[in-house]
VMD Tcl script that builds the backbone (N, CA, C; Angstrom):
set m [mol new atoms 318]
animate dup $m
set s [atomselect $m all]
$s set {name element resname resid chain x y z} {
  {N N UNK 1 A 204.244 6.777 39.115}
  {CA C UNK 1 A 203.838 5.652 40.668}
  {C C UNK 1 A 202.214 5.040 39.620}
  {N N UNK 2 A 202.195 3.701 39.935}
  {CA C UNK 2 A 201.008 3.198 39.374}
  {C C UNK 2 A 199.906 2.926 40.157}
  {N N UNK 3 A 198.819 2.998 39.915}
  {CA C UNK 3 A 197.306 2.791 40.699}
  {C C UNK 3 A 197.873 2.269 42.083}
  {N N UNK 4 A 198.184 0.989 41.820}
  {CA C UNK 4 A 198.574 0.009 42.840}
  {C C UNK 4 A 199.692 0.751 43.768}
  {N N UNK 5 A 200.495 1.278 43.735}
  {CA C UNK 5 A 201.394 1.923 44.339}
  {C C UNK 5 A 200.929 3.360 44.943}
  {N N UNK 6 A 200.137 3.780 44.481}
  {CA C UNK 6 A 199.266 5.120 45.300}
  {C C UNK 6 A 198.546 4.640 46.304}
  {N N UNK 7 A 197.842 3.151 46.274}
  {CA C UNK 7 A 196.690 2.751 47.046}
  {C C UNK 7 A 197.531 2.410 48.079}
  {N N UNK 8 A 198.807 1.600 48.002}
  {CA C UNK 8 A 199.771 0.892 49.190}
  {C C UNK 8 A 200.428 2.125 49.595}
  {N N UNK 9 A 200.598 3.173 49.066}
  {CA C UNK 9 A 201.105 4.615 50.000}
  {C C UNK 9 A 200.268 5.218 50.702}
  {N N UNK 10 A 198.765 5.290 50.324}
  {CA C UNK 10 A 197.855 5.640 51.203}
  {C C UNK 10 A 197.503 4.683 52.242}
  {N N UNK 11 A 197.708 3.322 52.030}
  {CA C UNK 11 A 197.174 2.731 52.966}
  {C C UNK 11 A 198.762 2.478 54.388}
  {N N UNK 12 A 199.847 2.558 53.862}
  {CA C UNK 12 A 200.616 2.852 54.832}
  {C C UNK 12 A 200.351 4.478 55.635}
  {N N UNK 13 A 200.198 5.456 54.875}
  {CA C UNK 13 A 199.841 6.597 55.760}
  {C C UNK 13 A 198.588 6.457 56.601}
  {N N UNK 14 A 197.545 5.564 56.217}
  {CA C UNK 14 A 196.504 5.396 57.395}
  {C C UNK 14 A 196.694 4.351 58.213}
  {N N UNK 15 A 197.671 3.416 58.167}
  {CA C UNK 15 A 198.237 2.695 59.266}
  {C C UNK 15 A 199.191 3.478 60.018}
  {N N UNK 16 A 200.114 4.206 59.416}
  {CA C UNK 16 A 200.887 5.287 60.439}
  {C C UNK 16 A 199.949 6.149 61.112}
  {N N UNK 17 A 198.906 6.704 60.901}
  {CA C UNK 17 A 197.845 7.519 61.816}
  {C C UNK 17 A 197.302 6.598 62.429}
  {N N UNK 18 A 196.905 5.638 62.485}
  {CA C UNK 18 A 196.451 4.425 63.406}
  {C C UNK 18 A 197.382 4.671 64.495}
  {N N UNK 19 A 198.573 4.360 64.484}
  {CA C UNK 19 A 199.573 4.002 65.164}
  {C C UNK 19 A 199.613 5.107 66.373}
  {N N UNK 20 A 199.575 6.318 65.557}
  {CA C UNK 20 A 199.843 7.724 66.215}
  {C C UNK 20 A 198.313 7.938 67.252}
  {N N UNK 21 A 197.189 7.695 66.650}
  {CA C UNK 21 A 196.058 7.964 67.602}
  {C C UNK 21 A 195.959 6.513 68.754}
  {N N UNK 22 A 196.539 5.572 68.507}
  {CA C UNK 22 A 196.313 4.498 69.408}
  {C C UNK 22 A 196.939 4.910 71.336}
  {N N UNK 23 A 197.563 5.680 71.146}
  {CA C UNK 23 A 198.124 6.160 72.721}
  {C C UNK 23 A 197.240 7.157 72.743}
  {N N UNK 24 A 196.772 7.940 71.811}
  {CA C UNK 24 A 196.059 8.827 72.678}
  {C C UNK 24 A 194.754 8.356 73.182}
  {N N UNK 25 A 193.971 7.315 72.248}
  {CA C UNK 25 A 192.834 6.866 72.579}
  {C C UNK 25 A 192.721 5.740 74.102}
  {N N UNK 26 A 194.043 5.379 74.070}
  {CA C UNK 26 A 194.691 4.774 75.581}
  {C C UNK 26 A 194.508 5.687 76.687}
  {N N UNK 27 A 195.123 6.808 76.208}
  {CA C UNK 27 A 195.099 7.873 77.334}
  {C C UNK 27 A 194.008 8.297 77.773}
  {N N UNK 28 A 193.024 8.837 76.645}
  {CA C UNK 28 A 191.556 8.938 77.146}
  {C C UNK 28 A 190.882 8.105 77.780}
  {N N UNK 29 A 191.027 6.445 77.388}
  {CA C UNK 29 A 190.393 5.721 78.231}
  {C C UNK 29 A 190.986 5.481 79.546}
  {N N UNK 30 A 192.163 5.988 79.907}
  {CA C UNK 30 A 192.638 6.054 81.230}
  {C C UNK 30 A 192.282 6.523 82.295}
  {N N UNK 31 A 192.137 7.887 81.466}
  {CA C UNK 31 A 191.350 9.218 82.208}
  {C C UNK 31 A 189.834 8.622 82.494}
  {N N UNK 32 A 188.738 8.484 81.691}
  {CA C UNK 32 A 187.839 7.915 81.587}
  {C C UNK 32 A 187.117 7.013 82.470}
  {N N UNK 33 A 188.167 5.900 82.268}
  {CA C UNK 33 A 187.661 4.480 82.903}
  {C C UNK 33 A 187.566 4.627 84.648}
  {N N UNK 34 A 188.277 5.043 85.379}
  {CA C UNK 34 A 187.896 5.391 86.798}
  {C C UNK 34 A 186.705 5.927 87.301}
  {N N UNK 35 A 186.680 6.831 85.782}
  {CA C UNK 35 A 185.331 7.568 86.431}
  {C C UNK 35 A 183.911 7.137 86.792}
  {N N UNK 36 A 184.002 5.556 85.796}
  {CA C UNK 36 A 182.576 4.636 86.142}
  {C C UNK 36 A 183.162 3.397 86.974}
  {N N UNK 37 A 182.980 3.708 88.019}
  {CA C UNK 37 A 183.308 2.382 89.143}
  {C C UNK 37 A 182.124 1.515 89.295}
  {N N UNK 38 A 181.908 0.689 88.664}
  {CA C UNK 38 A 180.823 -0.374 88.567}
  {C C UNK 38 A 181.432 -1.399 89.127}
  {N N UNK 39 A 180.658 -2.307 89.937}
  {CA C UNK 39 A 181.137 -3.531 90.452}
  {C C UNK 39 A 179.564 -4.057 90.684}
  {N N UNK 40 A 180.095 -5.768 90.034}
  {CA C UNK 40 A 178.764 -6.720 89.762}
  {C C UNK 40 A 178.879 -7.407 90.775}
  {N N UNK 41 A 177.589 -7.992 91.653}
  {CA C UNK 41 A 177.667 -9.183 92.537}
  {C C UNK 41 A 176.433 -10.138 92.097}
  {N N UNK 42 A 177.492 -11.461 91.710}
  {CA C UNK 42 A 176.161 -12.309 91.465}
  {C C UNK 42 A 175.528 -13.069 92.717}
  {N N UNK 43 A 174.447 -13.266 92.684}
  {CA C UNK 43 A 173.660 -14.084 93.675}
  {C C UNK 43 A 173.632 -15.706 93.004}
  {N N UNK 44 A 173.856 -16.438 94.094}
  {CA C UNK 44 A 173.587 -18.007 93.886}
  {C C UNK 44 A 172.809 -18.554 94.748}
  {N N UNK 45 A 171.804 -19.651 94.371}
  {CA C UNK 45 A 170.810 -20.412 95.470}
  {C C UNK 45 A 171.747 -21.130 96.225}
  {N N UNK 46 A 171.399 -22.255 97.158}
  {CA C UNK 46 A 171.943 -23.211 97.954}
  {C C UNK 46 A 172.721 -24.136 97.070}
  {N N UNK 47 A 172.201 -24.415 95.865}
  {CA C UNK 47 A 172.731 -25.591 94.877}
  {C C UNK 47 A 173.859 -24.939 94.164}
  {N N UNK 48 A 173.972 -23.476 94.241}
  {CA C UNK 48 A 175.088 -23.430 93.302}
  {C C UNK 48 A 174.916 -22.563 91.956}
  {N N UNK 49 A 173.451 -22.386 91.802}
  {CA C UNK 49 A 172.605 -22.067 90.510}
  {C C UNK 49 A 172.655 -20.651 90.448}
  {N N UNK 50 A 172.865 -19.666 89.605}
  {CA C UNK 50 A 173.160 -18.256 89.637}
  {C C UNK 50 A 171.407 -18.008 89.699}
  {N N UNK 51 A 170.997 -17.135 90.318}
  {CA C UNK 51 A 169.861 -16.042 90.695}
  {C C UNK 51 A 169.718 -14.882 90.175}
  {N N UNK 52 A 170.492 -14.095 89.718}
  {CA C UNK 52 A 170.763 -13.205 89.477}
  {C C UNK 52 A 172.052 -12.176 89.846}
  {N N UNK 53 A 172.144 -10.898 89.417}
  {CA C UNK 53 A 173.062 -10.024 90.204}
  {C C UNK 53 A 172.640 -8.765 90.484}
  {N N UNK 54 A 173.809 -8.153 90.895}
  {CA C UNK 54 A 173.331 -6.691 91.230}
  {C C UNK 54 A 174.497 -5.936 90.749}
  {N N UNK 55 A 174.388 -4.452 89.885}
  {CA C UNK 55 A 175.553 -3.695 89.392}
  {C C UNK 55 A 175.344 -2.181 90.654}
  {N N UNK 56 A 176.550 -2.702 91.048}
  {CA C UNK 56 A 176.673 -1.201 92.401}
  {C C UNK 56 A 177.648 -0.240 91.636}
  {N N UNK 57 A 176.948 1.040 91.660}
  {CA C UNK 57 A 177.818 2.134 91.252}
  {C C UNK 57 A 178.591 2.754 92.324}
  {N N UNK 58 A 179.954 2.168 93.074}
  {CA C UNK 58 A 180.140 2.761 94.003}
  {C C UNK 58 A 180.389 4.029 94.341}
  {N N UNK 59 A 180.436 5.213 93.388}
  {CA C UNK 59 A 180.445 6.718 93.738}
  {C C UNK 59 A 179.106 7.189 94.051}
  {N N UNK 60 A 177.868 6.779 93.529}
  {CA C UNK 60 A 176.553 7.168 93.687}
  {C C UNK 60 A 176.029 6.205 94.742}
  {N N UNK 61 A 176.486 5.164 94.636}
  {CA C UNK 61 A 175.595 4.338 95.906}
  {C C UNK 61 A 174.324 3.792 95.245}
  {N N UNK 62 A 173.700 3.837 93.983}
  {CA C UNK 62 A 173.249 3.310 93.139}
  {C C UNK 62 A 173.501 1.804 92.847}
  {N N UNK 63 A 172.502 0.769 93.356}
  {CA C UNK 63 A 172.446 -0.308 92.820}
  {C C UNK 63 A 171.102 -0.950 91.954}
  {N N UNK 64 A 171.431 -1.515 91.015}
  {CA C UNK 64 A 170.429 -1.999 90.056}
  {C C UNK 64 A 170.467 -3.701 90.044}
  {N N UNK 65 A 169.302 -4.367 90.309}
  {CA C UNK 65 A 168.848 -5.541 90.445}
  {C C UNK 65 A 168.663 -6.264 89.130}
  {N N UNK 66 A 169.116 -7.250 88.705}
  {CA C UNK 66 A 168.795 -8.431 87.578}
  {C C UNK 66 A 168.455 -9.867 87.837}
  {N N UNK 67 A 167.510 -10.253 87.254}
  {CA C UNK 67 A 167.431 -11.550 87.394}
  {C C UNK 67 A 168.434 -12.564 86.424}
  {N N UNK 68 A 168.317 -13.655 86.743}
  {CA C UNK 68 A 169.450 -14.306 85.789}
  {C C UNK 68 A 169.454 -14.513 84.715}
  {N N UNK 69 A 168.082 -13.867 83.952}
  {CA C UNK 69 A 168.259 -13.972 82.316}
  {C C UNK 69 A 168.387 -12.340 82.350}
  {N N UNK 70 A 169.118 -11.450 83.079}
  {CA C UNK 70 A 169.083 -10.096 83.166}
  {C C UNK 70 A 168.258 -9.423 82.658}
  {N N UNK 71 A 167.156 -9.226 83.278}
  {CA C UNK 71 A 166.121 -8.297 83.394}
  {C C UNK 71 A 166.230 -7.529 84.304}
  {N N UNK 72 A 165.866 -6.249 84.490}
  {CA C UNK 72 A 165.980 -5.784 85.522}
  {C C UNK 72 A 164.885 -5.588 86.059}
  {N N UNK 73 A 165.153 -6.262 87.401}
  {CA C UNK 73 A 164.166 -6.192 88.651}
  {C C UNK 73 A 163.920 -5.025 89.433}
  {N N UNK 74 A 164.625 -4.408 89.518}
  {CA C UNK 74 A 164.583 -3.181 90.866}
  {C C UNK 74 A 165.917 -2.381 90.829}
  {N N UNK 75 A 165.561 -1.550 91.710}
  {CA C UNK 75 A 167.067 -0.697 92.247}
  {C C UNK 75 A 167.151 -0.351 93.449}
  {N N UNK 76 A 168.017 0.388 94.098}
  {CA C UNK 76 A 168.269 0.575 95.492}
  {C C UNK 76 A 169.288 1.664 95.711}
  {N N UNK 77 A 169.414 1.956 96.704}
  {CA C UNK 77 A 170.321 2.811 97.350}
  {C C UNK 77 A 171.414 2.268 98.180}
  {N N UNK 78 A 172.182 2.331 98.403}
  {CA C UNK 78 A 173.729 1.750 98.974}
  {C C UNK 78 A 173.468 2.646 100.097}
  {N N UNK 79 A 173.702 1.832 101.480}
  {CA C UNK 79 A 174.010 2.849 102.737}
  {C C UNK 79 A 175.451 2.749 102.983}
  {N N UNK 80 A 175.629 3.708 103.902}
  {CA C UNK 80 A 177.337 3.345 104.316}
  {C C UNK 80 A 177.175 2.397 105.268}
  {N N UNK 81 A 176.503 1.858 106.090}
  {CA C UNK 81 A 176.291 0.207 106.699}
  {C C UNK 81 A 176.581 -0.623 105.797}
  {N N UNK 82 A 176.256 -0.649 104.584}
  {CA C UNK 82 A 176.236 -1.997 103.761}
  {C C UNK 82 A 175.123 -2.068 103.495}
  {N N UNK 83 A 173.631 -1.823 103.863}
  {CA C UNK 83 A 172.480 -2.114 103.300}
  {C C UNK 83 A 172.039 -1.223 102.418}
  {N N UNK 84 A 170.825 -2.165 101.633}
  {CA C UNK 84 A 170.749 -1.539 100.407}
  {C C UNK 84 A 168.806 -1.352 100.673}
  {N N UNK 85 A 168.403 0.022 100.885}
  {CA C UNK 85 A 167.309 0.431 100.505}
  {C C UNK 85 A 166.509 -0.225 98.966}
  {N N UNK 86 A 165.773 -0.972 98.800}
  {CA C UNK 86 A 165.222 -1.451 97.768}
  {C C UNK 86 A 163.833 -1.214 97.143}
  {N N UNK 87 A 163.713 -0.745 95.884}
  {CA C UNK 87 A 162.248 -0.713 95.370}
  {C C UNK 87 A 162.454 -1.439 93.942}
  {N N UNK 88 A 161.003 -2.004 94.101}
  {CA C UNK 88 A 160.656 -2.605 92.516}
  {C C UNK 88 A 160.654 -1.400 91.462}
  {N N UNK 89 A 160.852 -2.227 90.237}
  {CA C UNK 89 A 160.728 -1.231 89.354}
  {C C UNK 89 A 159.695 -0.179 89.277}
  {N N UNK 90 A 157.926 -0.366 90.026}
  {CA C UNK 90 A 157.077 0.601 89.920}
  {C C UNK 90 A 157.231 1.367 91.148}
  {N N UNK 91 A 158.399 1.253 91.806}
  {CA C UNK 91 A 158.395 2.226 92.826}
  {C C UNK 91 A 158.244 1.738 94.237}
  {N N UNK 92 A 157.597 0.769 94.035}
  {CA C UNK 92 A 157.401 -0.025 95.366}
  {C C UNK 92 A 158.621 -0.467 96.250}
  {N N UNK 93 A 158.417 -0.161 97.740}
  {CA C UNK 93 A 159.438 -0.449 98.425}
  {C C UNK 93 A 159.440 -1.878 98.728}
  {N N UNK 94 A 160.626 -2.337 98.420}
  {CA C UNK 94 A 160.834 -4.030 98.798}
  {C C UNK 94 A 161.687 -3.930 99.803}
  {N N UNK 95 A 161.654 -5.380 100.932}
  {CA C UNK 95 A 162.483 -5.546 101.623}
  {C C UNK 95 A 164.203 -5.306 101.299}
  {N N UNK 96 A 164.604 -4.599 102.827}
  {CA C UNK 96 A 165.785 -3.992 102.459}
  {C C UNK 96 A 166.991 -5.421 102.525}
  {N N UNK 97 A 167.946 -4.878 102.117}
  {CA C UNK 97 A 169.063 -6.238 101.842}
  {C C UNK 97 A 170.400 -5.925 102.151}
  {N N UNK 98 A 171.401 -6.559 102.206}
  {CA C UNK 98 A 172.874 -6.267 102.512}
  {C C UNK 98 A 173.560 -7.229 101.079}
  {N N UNK 99 A 174.809 -6.071 101.065}
  {CA C UNK 99 A 175.521 -6.466 100.037}
  {C C UNK 99 A 176.926 -6.317 100.443}
  {N N UNK 100 A 177.700 -7.827 100.184}
  {CA C UNK 100 A 179.028 -7.844 100.611}
  {C C UNK 100 A 180.139 -6.677 100.233}
  {N N UNK 101 A 179.590 -5.484 100.513}
  {CA C UNK 101 A 180.816 -4.707 100.407}
  {C C UNK 101 A 180.494 -3.475 100.952}
  {N N UNK 102 A 181.687 -2.611 101.370}
  {CA C UNK 102 A 181.387 -1.186 101.856}
  {C C UNK 102 A 181.334 -0.304 100.884}
  {N N UNK 103 A 181.045 0.817 101.205}
  {CA C UNK 103 A 181.185 2.167 100.409}
  {C C UNK 103 A 182.705 2.826 100.905}
  {N N UNK 104 A 183.066 3.089 100.155}
  {CA C UNK 104 A 184.625 3.774 100.576}
  {C C UNK 104 A 184.373 5.292 101.404}
  {N N UNK 105 A 185.086 5.211 102.055}
  {CA C UNK 105 A 185.049 6.514 102.853}
  {C C UNK 105 A 185.120 8.080 102.070}
  {N N UNK 106 A 184.428 8.958 102.651}
  {CA C UNK 106 A 184.780 10.090 101.623}
  {C C UNK 106 A 185.684 10.999 102.197}
}
mol reanalyze $m
mol bondsrecalc $m
mol representation Tube
mol addrep $m
């Protein structure tokens, strides 16, 4: 067997191993993905320009707020009523707000 033939055989073994690992990786992701239940809600002004967004962790009720340049501006806690107790980055309480979603029943 030539050197080129040995490299080709090794390459085929690696490709075969990758195809065997792919279903394992997909199964792992299918199990882990539902554990991260995040939802992004975009905010717009009256002219339709995006002014920011919120990322909501449905399971814990945590909400992180971002401006239009993806800089974090605050955080909050989602109440069962859909209202959010909102805080500035330095911990100062801000006005409450409402998000257009409901927390799933427990």
